N, C-alpha and C positions, 0 to 999 in steps of 0.2 A: 221420540216424545220424551220430554223430561217432566216427570210427575212429582209434584210436591204435595204434602199432606198436612192438613191443619184440622184440629178438633176444637169446637167452641161449645161450651156448656150453656144452654139456654133453658133447660128445664123441660125437655121433651120426654114423653113417656116412651116413645120409640124413636131411635135416631133416623135421620135422613142424610143422604149424601148428595152434595152438589158438586159438579165439576165446573170450576170457574175458569173460563177461557176469555182472553181479551187481546186486542191488537194483533189480529191475524194479518191485516194489510195485504190482501190479495191485490195483485197488480197486473191486470190483463188488458189487452187492447186488440182490436181486430180491424178489418178493412172499413168498418163503419165509423171509426174514430179518427181524429185528426193527428197530424204529425207530432204535436206536443204530447199527446197521450201515449203515442208509441214510444217517445223518448222516455217518459216516466215508466212505462212498462219495461223498457230496456234497463233502466237504472235500478228499479225496485222489484222487478219480476223475479221469482224464484220458485221452481217447481216444488221445493221442499215445503213451502207454505201450504200448498194444497195437500201434500202428503201428511203433514202434521195435522191439518184440520180434519182429514179423514180419520186419523188415529184418535184424535180427541173425541170425535163423534162416536166412533166405535166403542171407545172406552166408556163413554157416558151411557151408551145403550146397554153395555154388559155389566156395569158396576155401580151406576148412580141413578138417583131418582130424577135428576134434571141436569142439563148442561146450561149454565148461565153465561151468556156472552155479553160482555160489557162494552162493546163498540169497537170501531175501526176494523170491522170485518173486511172492508175493502180499503184500499189506499187512496183511490180517487174514483170519481164517477165515470164509467165507461160502459159501453154496451155489454161486453162479456162479464165485467165485474158485477153489474146490476143483475144480469141474468143468473149468474152463479149464486149470488146472494139470495135471490128469490127461490131458486131451486133448493138450496140448503135449508132455508128457513121454513119450508113446508113441513119440516120434521117436527112433530109435536114434542119431541124430547129436548128441543132447543128453545130456550127463553132468551130473547134478544132486546137490548136497548142500544140506541145509536151513539156513536162517537163522532168527533168532528170530521174525521176523514171520510165517513160515510156520506157526507154532503160535499166534499171538496171536489171542485172541477179540475183544478190543476195543482194541488198540493202547495198551499201557502202563497199563492200568487194573487190573492185578492183579500180584501177586508171581509171577514166572515162574521155575519151577524144574522139575526132572525130572518131578515128579508132574503139574504143569500141562501140560508138554509131552506126556506120555503120555495125559492126558485129552483134549487136543485131537486127538492122533493117532487115538485110538479114535473120537472124534466124527466125524472125517473119513472113517471107514470104512477104517482102517489107512493113513492118509496119502494120498499122491498116486499110489499105484500103482507107485512105484519106491522103491528104498532111500533113506531119508532120514537115518538115523543113521550109516551107513557105506556106502561104495560104492567099487568098484575096477574098472578096465578097462585092458587093455594095448593101446596104440595105437602102431604104428611102433616097437616095441621100448622104449617108455616106459610105466612103470606109473603110471597116474593113480589117486590114492587120495583119496577124499572122506571127511572126518571132520566130524561135526556137533559144533562147539564153540560153538553159537549163544548159549549162556549163559555164555560166557567160560571154560568149564571143559572139561577132558578127563577121561576115566575110564580106570581100569586095563585094562578089557577092550579099549579102543581101542589102548592101548600094545601089548598082547599081539598084537592082529591086525596092527598096523603092523610089528612085528618079524617076524611070519610072512611078510608081503609082502616084506620086505627079503631074506628067504631066497631069493627068486626071482633075485636078483642083477642086477636091471634098474635103470637110473636111474629115480628117482621124482619125480613132481610131486604135491605135497600141496595139495588144494583144501579150504579152510576158510572159514567166514564171518567170524569175528572175527580180525583180524590179531594176530600175536604182538608183544609189547612189543619195541620197538627204540628207542634213545634219540633218534635223529634224527626218527623218525616221531612219537614223543611230543611233541617240540618243535614239529614242523610242525603237529600238531593244535592245540597251544596257540596257535600263531601265527595260525592260521585262525579258531579259535573260543576266544578267551581266556575263562577262567573256567569252561569246561565240563570234565567228565571226558573222557578220551581214548578210552574204549571199546576198550581193548587187552587181550588175554589175557596174563596173566603179569606184571602190574605188581607191583613190590615195595612194601614199606611206605613207603619214602621217596617214591615216585612216587604213592602213594595219598593222601598227606597233604592235597593240595588238593581232594580229592573230598568231596562231601557224604557224610554217614554212610550214607545209603541206597545211593549208588553204590559206596562203598567196600565195604560188605557184599556187594553184588551182584557185584562184580568182583574181590574178593580171591581170589587163586588157592588152590585146594586143594593138598594134598601130591601127589595124583595128577596134577594139572595141571602142577605144576613138574617132576615126573618125566617127563611126556610131553614137555614143552618141552626138557628136558635131553637126552632121547633124540633128538628131532627135530634138534637142533643138532649132535649128535655122530655121527649116522648119515650116512656119506659118500655113500650112494646117494640121499639126499633132496637134490635140487639146486634145486628151485623151489617156492615157496609162492605160491598164488593165493588172494587174500582180497578181501573187500569191506567192507560194513558202515559205512564212514566217509563214503561218498558223495563222496570225492575221490581222485584218483590219486596214488600215491607208490611209488617203487622204492628199495629199500635192501638192503644185505647184512646178514644175521643172523650169518653167519660168513664166512670167506674163500671158501667154496665154495657157500654157500646164499643165494640171492637171494629176497626177498619182494616180490611185485608186488601192490599194491593198486590196483584199478581203480575209477573213478568210477561214479556211479549210472546204471544203464541206463534209469531213468525219465526221464533227460535225453537219452537217445539214445546214451550213451557205451558203447563196447565196445573191447576191446583184442585185437589180433591178436598172439599170442605165438609167435614162431618159435623152435623148439629145434633147435640144430645140433650 
């Protein structure tokens, strides 16, 4: 386990600790799954992923108020992956919101949109047994809100629900899978992975120019997405965003009072203890 630590001052009377975990990418298959899923399990399966996940959960139980997992718990939909996810997420210490791989049937081998997501969700027997599209929980006077933006988009109903949560008047932590566009994060991704798209939600046309046509179509923000991002940035109660997806860590400010924390891949053992004070 590789533990990173970050402290954010949001004006709490008593501090709380969150363990941010993301992108575990469990890759299991058994006799109920087809040959292609076994190939994926052979390519991406790694017993260390399960070992690290157990370490993360144990650390959260012993040291934190809540473990926040921001998606890609599994790498693809298979019988043992879904069963393992359901078993793990019965733990009340774990707060979860879905990532794109949590719906992927065969890892990038189909166009993934809302219809694809719902088809996978139904095939799983209504997901992992916990809320996957939207989640919320109050911990130590902080409202933790999970929104599924796994395909780089937000929807109007999510904005509506987020506004209702703001009416509670509590400081808010937003848990999402795909980070929001921010210029320094965009540049950092290009530095680390030149020539690739940056997998950020809310890129404008100028920043999409270097993308392939496929990736530009996939990640071009809808009007609802831009409305959501505008609201997120303007709502003073939203103080922290926790995100993953990029498989590297980065911290930056989206506004003067809103920090975005991206944590590296849990499949490598990485987790981040976030102390809110």
